[in-house]
C-alpha positions as CSV (number, residue, x, y, z in Angstrom):
1,M,191.8,79.2,191.0
2,H,190.9,80.0,187.3
3,G,191.2,77.7,184.3
4,C,191.5,78.1,180.7
5,D,191.2,75.7,177.6
6,C,193.1,77.6,174.7
7,P,193.0,76.0,171.4
8,H,196.6,77.5,170.9
9,C,198.2,77.3,174.3
10,G,196.4,74.2,175.7
11,R,194.9,73.6,178.9
12,F,196.2,75.5,182.3
13,V,195.1,76.7,185.6
14,F,196.4,79.9,187.4
15,D,196.0,81.3,190.8
16,L,194.3,84.4,192.0
17,F,197.6,86.2,192.5
18,L,198.9,85.8,189.1
19,A,197.1,88.7,187.3
20,E,198.6,91.0,189.9
21,K,202.0,89.8,189.6
22,L,202.0,90.0,185.8
23,N,200.9,93.7,186.0
24,G,204.3,94.4,187.7
25,A,206.3,92.1,185.5
26,G,206.5,94.4,182.4
27,D,204.1,94.9,179.4
28,D,205.2,91.8,177.6
29,A,205.1,89.3,180.3
30,A,201.9,87.8,179.3
31,F,203.1,87.6,175.7
32,R,206.2,85.8,176.7
33,I,204.1,83.2,178.7
34,A,201.8,82.8,175.7
35,C,204.9,82.2,173.6
36,L,206.2,79.5,175.9
37,L,202.9,77.8,176.3
38,R,202.3,77.7,172.6
39,E,205.8,76.2,172.1
40,R,204.8,73.4,174.3
41,A,201.5,72.9,172.6
42,L,203.5,72.8,169.3
43,R,205.6,69.8,170.8
44,K,202.3,68.1,171.6
45,E,202.8,68.1,175.3
46,K,199.7,66.9,177.1
47,G,197.9,67.4,180.3
48,V,196.8,70.4,182.3
49,F,199.6,72.9,183.2
50,G,199.5,75.3,186.2
51,L,200.9,78.8,186.5
52,F,201.3,80.1,190.0
53,S,202.5,83.4,191.7
54,E,205.5,83.1,193.9
55,K,203.0,83.3,196.8
56,T,201.7,79.8,196.0
57,E,203.8,76.7,197.2
58,P,202.9,73.2,196.4
59,Q,201.5,71.3,199.4
60,E,200.3,67.8,200.0
61,N,196.8,67.1,198.7
62,T,196.6,70.2,196.5
63,I,196.0,70.8,192.9
64,H,199.6,70.5,192.1
65,K,199.7,66.9,192.3
66,H,197.0,66.7,189.4
67,L,198.9,68.8,187.0
68,A,201.1,67.4,184.2
69,K,203.7,70.4,184.9
70,W,203.3,73.7,186.8
71,W,205.7,76.8,187.3
72,Q,206.0,79.7,189.2
73,V,205.8,82.5,186.8
74,D,209.3,83.8,187.2
75,E,210.5,80.4,186.6
76,L,208.5,80.0,183.3
77,L,209.6,83.3,182.0
78,A,213.1,82.4,182.7
79,E,212.9,79.8,179.9
80,F,212.1,82.6,177.2
81,P,215.0,82.5,174.8
82,K,217.8,84.8,175.0
83,A,219.0,86.7,171.9
84,T,221.8,84.2,171.4
85,D,219.4,81.3,171.3
86,L,216.5,83.0,169.6
87,I,217.0,81.9,166.0
88,D,217.9,78.2,166.9
89,R,214.5,78.1,169.0
90,V,212.7,79.6,166.2
91,L,214.1,77.1,163.7
92,L,213.2,74.1,165.9
93,N,209.7,75.4,166.3
94,L,209.3,75.8,162.4
95,E,210.6,72.3,161.9
96,T,207.6,70.9,163.6
97,L,205.2,72.7,161.3
98,Q,206.4,70.6,158.1
99,E,205.6,67.1,157.1
100,H,207.6,67.2,154.2
101,P,211.0,69.3,153.8
102,L,209.6,71.1,150.9
103,D,206.2,72.0,152.2
104,T,205.4,75.8,152.5
105,I,205.0,77.0,156.0
106,K,202.0,79.2,156.2
107,L,201.4,81.1,159.3
108,Q,199.0,83.8,160.4
109,H,200.7,87.0,161.4
110,A,199.7,86.5,165.0
111,D,200.9,83.0,165.0
112,A,204.2,84.1,163.5
113,E,204.8,86.4,166.4
114,Y,204.3,83.6,169.0
115,F,206.5,81.0,167.2
116,C,209.3,83.6,166.7
117,F,209.2,85.1,170.2
118,S,208.8,88.5,168.5
119,P,206.0,90.9,169.6
120,R,204.7,94.1,168.0
121,G,205.3,92.9,164.3
122,N,209.1,92.0,165.1
123,A,208.5,88.6,163.7
124,Q,208.6,89.7,160.1
125,E,211.9,91.5,160.6
126,L,213.3,88.3,162.3
127,L,212.0,86.1,159.3
128,Y,213.7,88.7,156.9
129,C,217.0,88.1,158.7
130,M,216.6,84.4,158.7
131,Q,216.1,84.6,154.9
132,E,219.2,86.9,154.4
133,M,221.2,84.1,156.6
134,G,220.0,81.5,154.1
135,L,217.9,79.6,156.8
136,I,214.6,80.2,154.9
137,R,213.7,81.3,151.5
138,R,210.6,82.4,149.3
139,L,209.5,84.6,152.1
140,S,206.4,86.3,151.1
141,L,203.7,88.3,153.0
142,T,199.9,88.6,152.4
143,S,197.5,90.7,154.2
144,S,196.9,87.9,156.9
145,N,199.7,85.3,156.3
146,V,203.5,84.8,156.2
147,L,204.6,82.2,153.6
148,F,208.0,80.5,153.3
149,I,210.1,77.3,153.3
150,L,213.1,76.2,155.2
151,A,216.1,76.5,153.1
152,P,219.1,74.0,152.9
153,G,220.8,76.3,155.4
154,G,218.0,75.9,157.7
155,W,217.9,72.2,157.7
156,Q,221.8,72.0,158.1
157,R,221.4,74.2,161.3
158,I,218.7,72.1,162.5
159,A,220.8,69.0,162.1
160,D,223.8,70.6,163.8
161,L,221.5,71.3,166.8
162,K,220.4,67.7,166.9
163,K,223.5,65.7,166.1
164,G,226.2,64.1,168.3
165,A,225.3,64.1,171.9
166,S,221.7,65.1,171.0
167,K,221.1,61.4,170.6
168,S,222.4,60.5,173.9
169,R,220.0,59.7,176.8
170,Q,222.6,60.5,179.5
171,A,222.6,63.6,181.7
172,F,225.8,64.3,183.9
173,V,225.6,66.0,187.1
174,A,228.3,68.4,188.5
175,I,227.5,68.9,192.3
176,W,229.3,69.3,195.8
177,F,229.4,65.7,197.2
178,D,228.5,66.5,201.0
179,A,225.9,64.9,203.2
180,T,224.0,68.3,203.4
181,M,223.4,67.9,199.6
182,N,222.0,64.4,199.5
183,D,218.4,65.5,199.3
184,F,219.1,68.1,196.5
185,E,221.2,65.4,194.8
186,K,218.3,62.9,194.8
187,A,216.1,65.6,193.6
188,I,218.1,66.2,190.4
189,E,218.5,62.5,189.8
190,N,214.7,62.2,190.1
191,A,214.1,65.1,187.8
192,I,216.4,63.8,185.1
193,Q,214.6,60.4,185.2
194,D,211.2,61.8,185.2
195,E,212.1,63.3,181.8
196,G,213.3,60.0,180.6
197,F,217.0,60.4,180.9
198,E,219.8,58.3,182.6
199,C,221.4,60.2,185.4
200,R,225.3,59.9,185.9
201,I,227.0,61.0,189.0
202,I,230.6,60.2,189.1
203,K,230.7,59.1,192.5
204,N,228.2,56.3,191.6
205,I,230.3,55.1,188.6
206,E,232.3,52.1,188.9
207,H,235.6,52.7,186.9
208,N,239.5,52.0,186.9
209,N,240.5,55.4,185.4
210,D,241.8,58.5,186.7
211,I,238.8,60.4,188.2
212,C,239.3,63.6,186.0
213,D,239.5,61.4,182.7
214,E,236.6,59.6,183.9
215,I,234.5,62.9,184.4
216,V,235.5,64.1,180.9
217,A,234.5,60.9,179.3
218,E,231.2,61.1,180.8
219,I,230.4,64.6,180.1
220,R,231.5,63.9,176.3
221,K,228.8,61.1,176.4
222,S,226.0,63.3,177.7
223,R,223.1,65.1,176.1
224,F,223.2,67.9,178.7
225,I,224.7,68.5,182.2
226,V,223.1,69.7,185.5
227,A,225.7,71.9,187.3
228,D,224.8,72.8,191.0
229,F,226.9,75.6,192.4
230,T,225.7,75.3,196.0
231,A,228.8,75.1,198.1
232,G,230.0,74.9,201.8
233,C,230.6,78.0,204.0
234,C,233.9,79.0,205.7
235,K,234.1,77.5,209.3
236,K,235.5,80.4,210.8
237,C,232.9,82.9,209.7
238,E,231.3,83.0,213.0
239,T,234.2,84.2,215.0
240,C,236.0,86.2,212.1
241,E,236.1,89.9,212.4
242,E,235.8,90.4,208.8
243,H,232.7,88.2,208.2
244,K,230.4,91.1,207.0
245,T,232.7,92.3,204.4
246,C,234.5,89.0,203.3
247,R,233.7,87.8,199.8
248,D,234.8,84.3,200.4
249,T,232.1,83.2,203.1
250,V,231.0,80.5,200.5
251,R,233.7,78.2,199.3
252,Q,233.1,77.9,195.6
253,R,233.5,74.3,194.1
254,G,236.1,74.8,191.4
255,G,235.2,71.3,190.0
256,V,231.7,72.3,189.2
257,Y,232.8,75.4,187.3
258,F,235.4,73.4,185.4
259,E,232.8,70.6,184.5
260,A,230.2,73.3,183.3
261,G,232.8,75.2,181.2
262,F,234.2,72.0,179.6
263,A,230.6,71.1,178.6
264,L,230.0,74.6,177.3
265,G,233.1,74.4,175.2
266,L,231.9,71.1,173.6
267,G,228.5,72.7,172.8
268,I,226.7,70.6,175.5
269,P,223.8,72.4,177.1
270,V,224.3,73.2,180.7
271,I,221.4,73.8,183.3
272,W,222.7,76.0,186.2
273,T,221.3,75.5,189.7
274,V,222.0,77.0,193.1
275,R,220.3,77.3,196.5
276,K,218.6,80.6,196.9
277,D,220.7,81.6,200.0
278,Q,223.9,81.3,197.7
279,I,222.6,83.1,194.6
280,E,224.7,86.4,195.3
281,H,227.9,84.2,195.8
282,I,228.0,82.7,192.4
283,H,231.0,83.8,190.3
284,F,230.4,87.0,188.2
285,D,231.4,85.4,184.9
286,T,228.4,83.1,185.1
287,R,225.8,85.6,186.5
288,Q,224.4,86.0,182.7
289,Y,223.1,82.5,182.7
290,S,219.5,81.5,183.8
291,Y,219.9,79.9,187.2
292,I,217.3,77.6,188.6
293,V,217.1,79.1,192.2
294,Y,215.5,76.8,194.9
295,E,214.9,76.6,198.6
296,N,214.0,73.0,199.1
297,A,214.5,69.5,197.3
298,E,210.8,69.3,196.0
299,E,211.0,72.8,194.4
300,L,214.6,71.8,192.8
301,R,212.9,68.6,191.3
302,Q,210.0,70.4,189.7
303,K,211.8,73.4,188.5
304,L,214.5,71.1,186.9
305,R,211.8,68.9,185.4
306,N,210.4,71.9,183.6
307,R,213.8,73.3,182.5
308,I,214.7,70.0,180.9
309,A,211.4,69.6,179.1
310,A,211.6,73.1,177.8
311,T,215.1,73.3,176.6
312,I,216.5,70.0,175.9
313,H,215.3,68.9,172.5
């Protein structure tokens, strides 16, 4: 194991396989990791973090239990914002740099690249775009710094991101209700509670309403939902002659897709999860989303905790 105490990214440890893995993950993998660690430091998350290659799994009496959070590197990289989320994530980062709404934000060029998730000088272009969109103003550059303030449009966008359900401490879980899922269901519940939210699972809620109406009502009240797409398999597969070519060996849970889609329509964040052996069976319309892929309950709990902490503001 190696350790680092960085004034920008915080304290973290990493395993001996990580450098090798990063070398094969693309030229900007290390940059993206640094962006995500700096974002967490910006939110003043405390403790020692861990970065591990996929060859390292948590075991009892290992260093994992002494860490505030840990990730396998692919899971951390999955938290890097997609193009559609980029400007919103940048705005939320920039907000934390101001004590007063009219304070001038002054960033060194290197810091701007990390806070804007934009390597190789692209941060300046992104900030110019944000100025044209009315999100920032008075943008100026010196040889070493970038200076600007958040514009009224920027503050309005930040308010929109945080209003409504964002004040809720409730999280709704959409999942297949089957005995084989009990351990995974409990892992999801524990992860949500670990991050300070109340977990709502419809089968555990006492009500007198139609079940569909109750589901809709609970989703509307939630800050985010966790949708797990693990499902049962066809009982005839073992004897069916078409088993090897059949596209329906996994019986998808239509209710989970409905609940995730309903939440998306309301602008409520959805965290997508699925067991590793079924990742190839998820519907193609949802494959662009960043799924948490897990093999066991403890892995699901840890990865979900990390995702909630990284994406639910």
